[in-house]
Structure formats: structure tokens, C-alpha cells
N, C-alpha and C positions, 0 to 999 in steps of 0.2 A: 832455899832457892840456888839452884846452879848457877856456875859462873857464866853460861850462855845466858840465862835468864837476866842475870845483872848486867852483863854486858848489852842484852837489846834494850833494856830500860836506859841505860845512860845515853845509847845512840839516839833513843827517842827525845829524850830530855835535851840533848845537844841538838838534835834537829829543830825543835820548838825555839831554842834559844837562837840558833842560826837565822831560822826564819824572821824572827822579830828582828834581829839586827839588820837584816837584810831591807827591812822596810822602815828603819830609823827608830825603832822600838827599844830602847835599852832592856837587856835582860840577861840573866845568868843562873847557872845552875847552882842550886842550894848546897852546901856543904854536907857531904855524906848524905844526899837526899835519900829519904827514906830508910836509910842504913841505922840511923840512931835518931833520938829526938835532940839533935843540935839546937842549942837555946830553947828549948821546949817546943820545938816544931820538927814534923817529919815530911815537910812538903817538898816538891823537887824543884821548882823554877821561881824565882822573883822577877816580876815583871815590872818596870819603870814606864807605862804610859805617860805620865805627867813629869817625867824627869827624875834625874836621881835624888834630888833633895827632898821628893815626897816620899810618903810611905810606899812600899812596894805592894803590889797585889800578889798574892801568894797561889801559887798553882800547882796542880797534880796533874802528872802526864801518865795517860795510859795507852797500850798499845797492844794491838792484837792482831796475828798473823792474817786473818781473813775479815777482821771487824767484828767478829763474834761480838754480839750485845750491843753493837752499834748501829746495827742496821734497823731496827726498828725505831730508834731515836731519830735516826735521818729521815725514815721516813714520815715521823710525826713532824719534826721540823719543817720538812719540805722547802718550800720557797720561803718561808716566814723568817723574821729575824730572830725570834725568841720563842722558846718552847718552855711552859711550866710544868713542872712535874709535881702534881701534889697529892701526898697521902693525906688521908682522914687525920684531923687533929695534928698536923705536922706542917712547917714551915715549909713551902716550894722548893723544889730544886730548879734551877733556871739554867737553860742551855740555849746557846746561841751567839749570833755576829752582832748584837745590838751594842755590847760594851765597847767593840772596835770602832762601830759606826760614830758613837757618841765620842771617842777620843779623835774622829778624824782621820781614821785608818781604813783605806778600802779593804775590806775582809778578804777578798778574793787574792789579793795581794798575798797572803799566807800561803795559799797552795799554788798560787800562779808561778811565781817566781823561787827559781833554784837556790840552792845554798850559796851561790856566788852573786845573789842580788840581780841576776839578769832572767829576763822571761825566757821560758821554755820555748822551744821551736815549735810545739805543736799548739802553745797558746799565744804566741807572738801575732798570729793572724787574726785572734779575736778583737771584736771592736771594743 
């Protein structure tokens, strides 16, 4: 992996952490995320939607220049909160915003708010 690829990954991870912090959800990058199996895990981000005393949800962050591979998932998800992807004789993969809704987080805030926690000017006029 090149330095520019690593840097892009770190930027994406920091962006996710900053977006969660902006809406009041504690989050942090995992030490050496992906670079090593620190404490037996190679995930990217720890999320604490139920507070720092509760066990974190571990998250993997993926970033693509043009969203390659995400487009079909976004089409399938559409306006629904959850998309279940199930391979025969395997547990389903679950994609969606239901998790955040259950935690009482307006999931639109994850994309509407900038890293400074303020609404972007394009989004501030939305109801």
C-alpha cells in the first residue's frame, strides 16, 4: 500500500470520527487501524453510541474515489432504513441507518453537518 493510499484511509477514518463527534456520538480511531492486529483486532474506528462506559461498536471504513462498488448498494437501499444482503447458507450482511435511528441520532446529520458541527449552507435551507 502506498503512502497516498494510507493517507487517504486515515483521512476517511478521521472524517467519520469527526462527523460522529459533531453530533455528540463519542468515536475514536483505533490504534494502528488496519496496519496491525493491535489487541487482536484490525478495525478502523471505535464508536460509543451508548457512552464511553459501554463496549464500543467496532467499525471498518471504506473510501472510494467515485464510490465504485457502493452505487449498487445505494440503489438497493434507496429510501429504506436497512438493506439485508444474504448469501445462501450464510448470515446476512446488514447495511443501513436503522442503528443510528435506534440510538436516537438523526442519520441525516452524519452527512448534513460539516466537520465543524455546523450545517453546510446548501443544507441549511432544508426543512
